[in-house]
C-alpha positions in Angstrom: -77.9 -76.6 17.0 -80.0 -74.8 14.9 -80.6 -72.4 17.4 -77.0 -71.7 17.6 -76.9 -70.8 13.9 -80.2 -69.2 13.4 -80.5 -67.8 10.0 -82.3 -64.6 11.0 -79.6 -63.8 13.7 -76.8 -64.7 11.1 -78.5 -62.3 8.5 -78.9 -59.6 11.2 -75.2 -59.8 12.3 -74.3 -59.4 8.9 -76.3 -56.4 8.2 -75.0 -55.1 11.6 -71.5 -55.9 10.3 -71.9 -54.3 7.0 -73.3 -51.2 8.6 -70.7 -51.1 11.1 -67.9 -51.4 8.4 -69.6 -48.6 6.4 -70.0 -46.4 9.4 -66.5 -47.0 10.2 -65.5 -46.2 6.9 -67.2 -42.9 6.9 -66.8 -42.2 10.5 -63.2 -43.2 11.1 -61.3 -44.3 7.9 -62.0 -41.5 5.8 -61.3 -38.7 8.7 -58.1 -40.4 9.7 -56.9 -40.9 6.0 -57.8 -37.3 5.1 -55.8 -36.3 8.2 -52.9 -38.4 7.3 -53.0 -37.2 3.8 -53.1 -33.2 5.0 -50.3 -34.3 7.4 -48.3 -36.1 4.5 -48.9 -33.0 2.3 -47.8 -30.7 5.1 -44.6 -32.6 5.6 -44.0 -32.5 1.9 -44.8 -28.8 1.9 -42.3 -28.2 4.8 -39.6 -30.4 3.0 -40.0 -28.5 -0.3 -39.8 -25.2 1.8 -36.6 -26.6 3.6 -35.2 -27.6 0.3 -35.7 -24.3 -1.2 -34.3 -22.6 1.9 -31.3 -24.7 1.8 -30.8 -24.0 -2.0 -31.2 -20.3 -1.2 -28.6 -20.7 1.8 -26.2 -22.7 -0.5 -26.4 -20.0 -3.2 -26.2 -17.5 -0.5 -22.8 -19.3 0.9 -21.6 -19.5 -2.5 -22.1 -15.8 -3.3 -20.8 -14.9 0.2 -17.7 -16.9 -0.6 -17.2 -15.5 -4.0 -17.7 -12.0 -2.6 -15.0 -12.6 -0.1 -12.8 -14.0 -2.6 -13.4 -10.9 -4.9 -12.8 -8.6 -1.7 -9.5 -10.3 -0.9 -8.2 -9.9 -4.5 -9.4 -6.4 -4.7 -7.8 -5.7 -1.3 -4.5 -7.3 -2.5 -4.6 -5.4 -5.7 -5.2 -2.2 -3.8 -2.3 -3.1 -1.6 -0.1 -3.6 -4.3 -1.2 -0.4 -5.9 -0.6 1.6 -2.7 2.8 0.2 -2.1 3.8 0.9 -5.8 2.3 4.4 -5.4 4.4 4.7 -2.2 7.6 3.5 -3.8 7.2 6.0 -6.8 6.3 8.8 -4.2 9.7 7.7 -2.2 11.8 7.5 -5.3 10.5 11.0 -6.4 11.3 12.6 -2.8 14.7 10.6 -2.8 15.5 12.0 -6.3 14.3 15.7 -5.3 16.5 15.5 -2.2 19.3 14.3 -3.8 19.1 17.1 -6.5 18.6 19.8 -3.9 21.6 18.3 -1.9 23.8 18.5 -5.2 22.8 21.9 -5.7 23.2 23.1 -2.3 26.8 21.5 -2.2 27.8 23.0 -5.6 26.5 26.3 -4.3 28.5 26.0 -1.1 31.7 24.9 -3.1 31.2 28.0 -5.3 30.8 30.2 -2.2 33.9 28.5 -0.4 35.8 28.8 -3.8 34.7 32.5 -4.0 35.8 33.0 -0.2 39.2 31.4 -0.9 39.8 33.7 -4.2 38.8 36.8 -2.0 41.0 35.9 0.8 43.8 35.2 -1.7 43.4 38.7 -3.3 43.2 40.4 -0.2 46.5 38.6 1.2 48.0 39.5 -2.1 47.1 43.3 -1.6 48.2 43.1 1.8 51.6 41.7 0.8 51.8 44.2 -2.1 50.9 47.0 0.2 53.7 45.8 2.6 56.3 45.6 -0.1 55.2 49.2 -1.3 55.5 50.4 2.3 59.0 48.7 2.8 60.0 50.0 -0.7 59.2 53.5 0.5 60.9 53.1 3.9 63.9 51.8 2.0 63.8 54.6 -0.5 63.3 57.3 2.3 66.3 55.9 4.1 69.6 57.5 3.0 71.1 54.9 0.9 74.4 55.2 0.0 75.6 54.9 -3.5 77.3 51.7 -3.4 74.3 50.3 -1.6 72.1 51.6 -4.4 74.4 50.3 -7.1 74.5 47.0 -5.5 70.7 46.8 -5.4 70.2 47.7 -8.9 72.8 44.9 -10.1 70.9 42.4 -8.0 67.6 43.6 -9.5 69.0 43.4 -13.0 70.8 40.1 -12.3 67.4 38.5 -11.0 65.7 39.9 -13.8 67.9 38.4 -16.4 68.0 35.0 -14.6 64.2 35.0 -14.8 64.1 35.8 -18.5 66.7 32.9 -19.2 64.6 30.3 -17.4 61.5 31.5 -19.3 
């Protein structure tokens, strides 16, 4: 049994095991640990970059929403202002049209009144001229003294009747 457990072999195997552990540590564990640390740092950097991008995206989204809200408010205010200006212009146009229509109506009424007055004067002059012409015809006819006296009496009687009424 002593051959199975030879002290030299055990020491030799222990030295080989220690060398193997040290070699594995330097050749395998440290490079793998270094690789894993770099990979972890890479993931952390990517996560930080993604977080920063997400924050920037969120800020951009909030800014976009604020800008859209402001644009909608400005558009609504502009629309209200344009409607107000349009209503004011419409009121001015209507007022001007009504004023012009009244002026035109007054002018036309005055023209019609003048035409009626002129026509009445013309008709009066025509009637007077006809009456004068008839009077000339009557005077030119031979009128008997009795007819002339009767005509004068009727005239005087008509004149005195009009005076009494007044």
